[in-house]
C-alpha positions as CSV (number, residue, x, y, z in Angstrom):
1,M,105.2,88.8,89.8
2,D,105.1,85.7,91.9
3,V,106.6,86.6,95.5
4,L,108.7,83.6,95.3
5,S,110.3,84.6,91.6
6,G,113.7,85.5,92.3
7,K,114.7,84.8,96.3
8,K,117.1,82.6,97.9
9,I,115.6,80.0,100.2
10,V,117.9,77.6,101.9
11,L,116.2,74.4,102.6
12,G,117.5,73.0,105.7
13,V,116.3,68.8,105.9
14,C,116.8,66.6,108.7
15,G,116.7,62.7,109.4
16,S,112.9,61.9,109.6
17,I,110.8,59.8,107.7
18,A,108.9,63.2,106.7
19,A,112.0,64.1,104.6
20,Y,110.3,62.5,101.3
21,K,107.6,65.3,101.3
22,V,110.0,67.9,101.4
23,A,111.2,67.1,97.7
24,Q,107.9,68.0,96.4
25,L,108.1,71.3,98.4
26,A,111.7,71.5,96.5
27,R,110.5,71.5,93.6
28,D,107.3,73.5,93.7
29,L,109.7,76.3,95.1
30,T,112.0,75.8,92.2
31,L,109.3,76.0,89.1
32,A,108.3,79.3,91.0
33,G,111.3,80.7,90.4
34,A,113.1,80.3,93.8
35,Q,116.5,79.5,93.9
36,V,116.6,76.8,96.3
37,D,119.8,76.0,98.4
38,V,119.4,72.0,100.0
39,I,121.4,71.1,103.1
40,M,120.7,68.0,103.9
41,T,121.9,66.6,107.8
42,E,123.7,62.9,107.6
43,A,120.8,61.2,109.3
44,A,118.3,63.0,106.2
45,T,120.3,61.4,103.6
46,R,119.7,58.0,105.1
47,F,115.6,59.0,104.2
48,V,116.2,60.6,101.2
49,G,119.3,61.1,98.8
50,A,121.1,64.0,97.6
51,A,121.1,63.1,94.3
52,T,116.7,63.5,94.5
53,F,117.1,67.1,95.7
54,Q,120.2,68.2,93.0
55,A,118.1,66.8,90.2
56,L,114.7,69.0,91.4
57,T,116.5,72.2,92.5
58,G,119.2,72.2,89.8
59,R,121.3,73.1,92.4
60,P,124.3,71.4,94.6
61,V,123.1,69.6,97.7
62,L,125.3,71.1,100.7
63,G,126.2,69.7,103.8
64,D,129.9,69.5,104.5
65,M,131.0,72.9,105.7
66,W,134.6,72.2,105.0
67,A,133.5,71.3,101.4
68,L,131.5,74.6,100.2
69,P,132.5,76.5,96.7
70,E,132.6,79.4,98.1
71,D,136.6,80.3,98.5
72,G,137.8,82.4,102.1
73,V,136.6,81.9,105.9
74,V,133.5,83.1,105.4
75,G,132.0,80.4,102.8
76,H,130.4,79.0,105.8
77,V,128.2,81.9,106.9
78,A,127.3,83.1,103.1
79,L,124.3,80.9,102.7
80,G,122.9,82.7,105.5
81,A,123.7,86.2,104.7
82,Q,122.8,85.9,101.0
83,A,119.3,83.7,101.8
84,D,115.7,85.8,101.6
85,I,114.1,82.8,104.0
86,V,115.6,79.7,105.8
87,V,113.2,77.2,106.1
88,V,113.9,73.8,108.0
89,A,111.2,70.7,107.3
90,P,111.3,68.4,109.0
91,A,112.6,69.6,112.1
92,T,113.2,67.1,114.6
93,A,113.4,67.3,118.2
94,N,117.2,67.4,118.1
95,R,117.5,70.1,115.5
96,I,115.0,72.4,117.3
97,A,117.5,71.7,120.5
98,K,120.7,72.7,118.7
99,I,119.1,75.7,117.7
100,A,117.7,77.2,120.7
101,A,120.9,76.2,122.4
102,G,122.7,78.6,119.6
103,M,124.9,76.0,118.3
104,S,126.7,76.1,115.3
105,D,128.4,73.1,115.1
106,D,127.3,72.2,110.9
107,L,126.3,73.7,108.0
108,M,122.7,74.1,109.0
109,T,122.8,75.6,112.4
110,T,125.9,77.7,111.7
111,T,123.7,78.8,108.4
112,I,121.0,79.8,110.9
113,L,123.1,81.6,113.6
114,A,124.5,83.6,111.0
115,T,120.9,84.8,108.7
116,R,119.3,88.0,109.4
117,A,116.5,86.0,107.3
118,P,113.3,84.9,108.4
119,V,113.5,81.3,109.8
120,L,111.1,79.1,109.9
121,L,110.9,75.5,111.1
122,A,108.5,72.4,110.5
123,P,108.6,70.5,113.4
124,A,108.4,66.3,112.7
125,M,108.7,63.5,115.4
126,N,106.9,61.4,117.5
127,P,104.2,63.2,119.0
128,Q,105.7,62.2,122.7
129,M,108.7,64.0,122.1
130,Y,106.6,66.9,120.8
131,A,105.2,67.2,123.9
132,A,108.0,66.7,126.2
133,P,108.9,69.7,128.5
134,A,111.9,70.2,126.8
135,T,110.6,70.2,123.2
136,V,108.1,72.7,124.4
137,A,110.5,74.9,126.0
138,N,112.8,74.8,123.0
139,V,109.7,76.3,120.7
140,S,108.5,78.5,122.8
141,T,112.0,80.2,122.9
142,L,112.4,80.3,119.3
143,R,109.0,81.7,119.2
144,A,110.0,84.5,121.4
145,R,113.1,84.8,119.6
146,G,111.1,85.6,116.5
147,Y,111.3,82.0,114.6
148,T,107.9,80.9,112.8
149,V,107.4,77.3,114.0
150,I,104.4,76.0,112.7
151,E,102.2,73.8,114.4
152,P,102.8,70.1,113.4
153,D,99.1,68.3,112.2
154,D,97.5,65.5,114.4
155,G,97.5,62.3,112.3
156,R,99.1,58.8,112.0
157,M,102.3,58.7,112.0
158,A,105.3,56.2,110.4
159,E,105.3,54.3,113.2
160,H,101.9,53.8,113.5
161,V,101.4,56.2,116.4
162,V,98.2,58.4,116.4
163,G,99.1,62.1,117.7
164,K,100.3,65.5,117.4
165,G,103.5,65.6,115.1
166,R,103.1,65.3,111.5
167,M,104.7,67.8,109.6
168,P,102.4,69.7,107.1
169,E,101.9,68.8,103.2
170,P,104.2,70.6,100.6
171,P,101.0,73.0,99.5
172,V,100.7,74.2,103.7
173,L,104.5,74.7,103.6
174,E,104.6,76.4,100.9
175,A,101.4,79.0,101.7
176,E,103.4,79.6,105.0
177,I,106.3,80.3,103.1
178,R,104.7,82.9,100.9
179,A,102.9,84.3,103.8
180,L,106.3,85.2,105.4
181,L,108.0,86.3,103.1
182,G,105.3,88.3,102.2
183,R,105.3,90.1,105.5
184,T,109.2,90.6,105.2
185,H,109.2,92.0,101.5
186,G,105.1,92.5,100.5
187,P,103.9,96.0,99.8
188,L,100.9,94.8,102.2
189,S,103.3,94.0,105.1
190,G,101.8,95.2,108.4
191,R,98.7,95.6,106.6
192,H,94.9,93.8,107.7
193,V,93.0,92.7,104.5
194,V,89.3,91.3,105.0
195,I,87.9,89.6,102.1
196,T,84.8,88.0,101.8
197,A,83.9,84.8,99.5
198,G,81.6,82.5,97.9
199,G,77.6,82.8,98.3
200,T,75.0,82.7,101.3
201,Q,72.8,80.4,102.0
202,E,69.2,81.6,103.6
203,P,67.5,78.8,104.8
204,I,63.9,77.9,104.0
205,D,63.7,74.9,106.2
206,P,66.7,72.2,107.6
207,V,67.2,71.1,103.8
208,R,66.5,74.1,101.7
209,Y,68.0,77.2,101.3
210,I,67.7,80.4,99.0
211,G,71.2,80.4,97.0
212,N,73.1,81.1,93.7
213,R,75.8,79.7,91.9
214,S,78.8,81.4,93.6
215,S,81.9,79.3,93.6
216,G,84.4,81.0,95.9
217,Q,87.0,80.8,93.4
218,M,88.0,84.6,93.2
219,G,87.8,85.3,96.5
220,Y,89.6,82.4,97.9
221,A,92.9,83.7,94.7
222,L,92.5,87.4,96.4
223,A,93.1,85.9,100.2
224,A,96.6,83.5,98.5
225,R,96.9,86.9,96.5
226,A,97.1,89.2,99.5
227,R,98.9,86.5,101.9
228,D,101.3,86.7,99.6
229,L,101.8,90.4,99.3
230,G,102.2,90.6,103.0
231,A,99.0,90.9,104.3
232,R,97.2,89.7,107.4
233,V,94.2,87.9,105.6
234,T,90.6,87.4,107.3
235,L,88.5,85.1,104.9
236,V,84.8,85.4,105.7
237,S,83.6,82.4,103.7
238,G,79.9,81.3,102.5
239,P,79.7,77.6,101.9
240,T,81.8,76.5,98.9
241,A,83.5,73.3,97.9
242,L,86.9,74.8,98.0
243,T,90.1,74.4,99.8
244,P,90.8,77.6,101.8
245,P,94.5,79.1,101.5
246,A,96.8,78.4,104.2
247,A,98.4,80.6,106.3
248,V,94.8,82.7,106.5
249,A,92.2,83.3,108.9
250,L,89.4,81.8,108.4
251,V,85.6,82.3,109.4
252,R,83.1,80.3,107.9
253,V,79.2,81.9,107.4
254,E,76.2,80.5,106.1
255,T,73.7,83.7,106.1
256,A,74.1,87.2,105.2
257,L,73.3,88.5,108.7
258,Q,75.9,86.1,109.8
259,M,78.4,87.6,107.5
260,Q,77.6,90.9,108.6
261,A,78.0,90.1,112.0
262,V,81.5,89.0,111.4
263,L,82.2,91.9,109.4
264,V,81.7,94.4,112.1
265,E,84.0,93.0,114.1
266,A,86.5,91.6,111.5
267,V,87.0,95.4,110.3
268,G,87.6,97.2,113.5
269,D,91.0,97.5,112.4
270,A,91.4,96.4,108.9
271,D,92.6,98.6,106.2
272,I,91.2,97.4,103.4
273,L,87.7,95.6,103.0
274,I,87.3,93.5,99.9
275,M,83.6,92.5,99.7
276,N,83.6,89.8,96.8
277,A,80.9,87.5,98.2
278,A,77.4,87.1,96.3
279,V,75.5,88.1,99.1
280,A,71.7,87.1,98.7
281,D,69.6,89.8,98.2
282,F,66.8,88.5,100.2
283,R,65.8,85.8,102.5
284,P,62.3,84.4,104.0
285,A,61.0,86.1,106.2
286,E,60.8,82.9,108.3
287,S,62.2,79.5,108.0
288,S,60.7,76.3,109.2
289,D,62.3,74.3,111.8
290,Q,60.9,71.2,110.1
291,K,61.2,70.0,106.5
292,I,58.3,71.3,104.3
293,K,56.5,68.9,103.3
294,K,54.7,68.5,99.5
295,S,51.1,68.5,100.0
296,G,49.7,67.4,96.5
297,D,49.2,69.8,93.8
298,A,49.4,72.8,96.2
299,G,52.0,75.6,95.8
300,L,54.5,77.3,98.0
301,T,54.4,81.0,98.5
302,L,57.6,82.3,100.3
303,H,57.5,85.8,101.8
304,L,60.8,87.3,101.4
305,V,62.3,90.6,103.1
306,P,65.6,92.3,102.1
307,N,69.0,91.1,103.7
308,P,70.7,94.2,104.7
309,D,73.2,96.2,102.4
310,I,76.4,95.0,104.6
311,I,79.1,97.2,102.8
312,G,77.0,100.4,102.3
313,G,76.3,100.0,106.4
314,L,80.3,100.3,106.6
315,A,80.2,103.8,104.3
316,E,80.6,106.0,107.0
317,R,83.8,104.2,108.2
318,R,86.5,105.8,106.3
319,E,89.3,104.3,108.0
320,F,89.7,101.3,105.8
321,F,89.6,101.0,101.6
322,K,86.2,99.8,100.1
323,V,86.4,97.2,96.9
324,G,82.9,95.6,96.0
325,F,81.8,93.7,93.5
326,A,79.0,94.1,90.9
327,A,78.1,90.9,88.9
328,E,75.4,91.9,86.6
329,T,73.5,91.1,83.5
330,N,72.4,94.2,82.0
331,D,74.2,97.8,81.9
332,L,77.4,96.7,83.6
333,L,78.8,100.4,83.5
334,A,75.8,102.1,84.8
335,N,74.7,100.0,87.5
336,A,78.5,98.9,88.8
337,Q,78.5,103.5,88.6
338,G,75.5,103.7,91.1
339,K,76.3,101.2,93.4
340,L,79.9,102.8,93.7
341,E,78.2,106.2,94.7
342,R,75.5,104.7,96.8
343,K,77.5,102.2,99.1
344,G,80.3,104.7,98.9
345,L,83.1,102.6,97.7
346,D,86.6,103.3,96.8
347,L,86.1,100.9,93.7
348,I,83.9,98.6,92.6
349,V,84.7,95.6,90.5
350,A,82.2,94.8,87.6
351,N,82.0,91.2,85.8
352,D,79.3,89.9,83.7
353,A,77.2,87.2,85.9
354,V,76.1,84.9,83.1
355,S,80.0,84.4,82.2
356,S,81.8,84.2,85.2
357,I,79.6,83.2,88.2
358,G,80.7,79.8,89.0
359,Q,83.3,79.5,86.0
360,P,86.7,79.2,86.0
361,E,87.7,82.6,83.8
362,I,86.4,85.9,84.4
363,A,86.9,89.5,82.6
364,L,87.0,92.6,85.1
365,T,85.9,96.3,84.6
366,L,87.4,98.2,87.8
367,I,85.8,101.8,88.2
368,D,86.6,104.4,90.7
369,R,86.1,108.2,90.8
370,G,89.1,108.1,88.6
371,G,87.9,106.6,85.6
372,V,87.6,102.7,83.8
373,A,89.8,100.4,83.6
374,S,89.3,96.8,82.1
375,L,91.0,93.2,82.9
376,P,90.7,90.8,79.9
377,R,89.4,87.3,80.6
378,Q,91.4,85.0,82.3
379,P,92.0,82.3,84.8
380,K,90.2,83.5,88.4
381,A,93.4,82.8,90.0
382,T,95.3,84.9,87.1
383,A,92.9,87.5,87.2
384,A,93.1,88.0,91.2
385,A,96.5,88.5,91.2
386,S,96.3,91.3,88.4
387,L,93.1,92.7,90.7
388,L,95.0,92.7,93.7
389,D,97.9,94.8,92.5
390,E,95.2,96.9,91.1
391,I,94.2,97.7,94.2
392,V,97.2,97.9,96.0
393,A,98.0,100.9,94.0
394,R,95.3,102.4,94.7
395,F,95.0,101.9,98.3
396,E,98.5,103.3,98.2
397,R,97.2,106.3,96.7
398,W,93.9,106.9,99.1
399,H,96.1,106.1,102.3
400,A,99.0,108.7,100.9
C-alpha cells in the first residue's frame, strides 16, 4: 500500500511566488490517496486562488479560524489533532519566525501549535532573507524542536536574484513527505537499509570500459520504497541515467572495488543489505592511462582478473539481513540456490537476465531456506514495492 494512502495531510500555503508549485504537490498527494486540507494565508491567495486548491484536492480551502465547519470551541485545533503530517510550503521568513516564536494568531500557526504530528517546512524566500541571522536562528530553533526544515535550492529567484532560497520542486517535497510519514508510521522506522544499484564499469582506458546492460531501475525503485517504509536509506549506485530518489543518501561509484570499499563502511550499522547492483565479474588486470589506439588489423587482447565477491565477503557478518540477486540465462533455480548457500545469504531474488536487464518490467523468484515464491512480471516500480514487502516480512521473522 502507498504510504500516502488514507493519510490526513494539512498543507499550509504562505505568501510567496513559489505557491504556484504547491498546486502540483496538492494534486499529486491527492491522487496518491491522501486527504489534503489546504490552509492559505491571505497573502498566499494573492499568488494562487483558493479555487485552484479546492478543485485539485476536492476539499474546501481553509483560512478563517472563525469560519470552520466544525462546531464548538475545539474546531480551531481539530485539524492539528487529526493530522498525520503538517506541511508548510512555501514557508516564508515571516511564517518561520511566527512558528519559532510559538504564535497562534491564525489557523495555520494554531494548527501547528496544536498538533502532535510531524511538521515539515519548505522555506522559500530571497537569499539574503534566508541567510539573515534571525532566519538562521529561527530555522535552528525549529530543528531543535524536532521540526523538519528542508534546505532550499540554489538558483535564480523570481526577482532575478541568484542564490539559496528556491523552494524544491514538487517531486522532492513529496519524497520528503513520504520519508517523514514512513519514519513515523512505517515498518522500517529506525532501520538502516543499504541498497546497491546499476552496473559497474571496469576501465580499459580513459574512454572504454567493461560493463553490462543494467539500468538501475530496480535498485532505485527499491530505495524509494524503503524510504517510504521509514528506513534511512543508503543507495550505492553505479553509473546510470536515472534521477536518484529524493530523501535518500546517494553514494556514486564506478568500479566493483569502489563499491566494495563503500559497502564495508556503509554496512557498519546496517539492518538490511540489498545487493541489487550488477557487479562486473571481471576487470582488466591493467588499465591504460592513455586511449588505446587501433593499429591496422591487429587485435586487442585483454587480461581479465576476477572482481571480489562483495556480498560473499560480508557473509560472516550476521548482524544484518542479506539479500542477493541472481540474473541468470539458464538453470535459474539451481544457479540461484547455489548462490544462496555459497554466499551465505538470507534471501536471493532470481530473474531471467535476457528478459529483464534494461527492461521496464520484471518477473522475480524469491528463494530462501524456507522455500520458493514467485512475483509475476510487472513494472519494476511495482515489483520493487512487492519485493520490499516480502523482504520486510522475512526480516521481521529473522530479527525476532
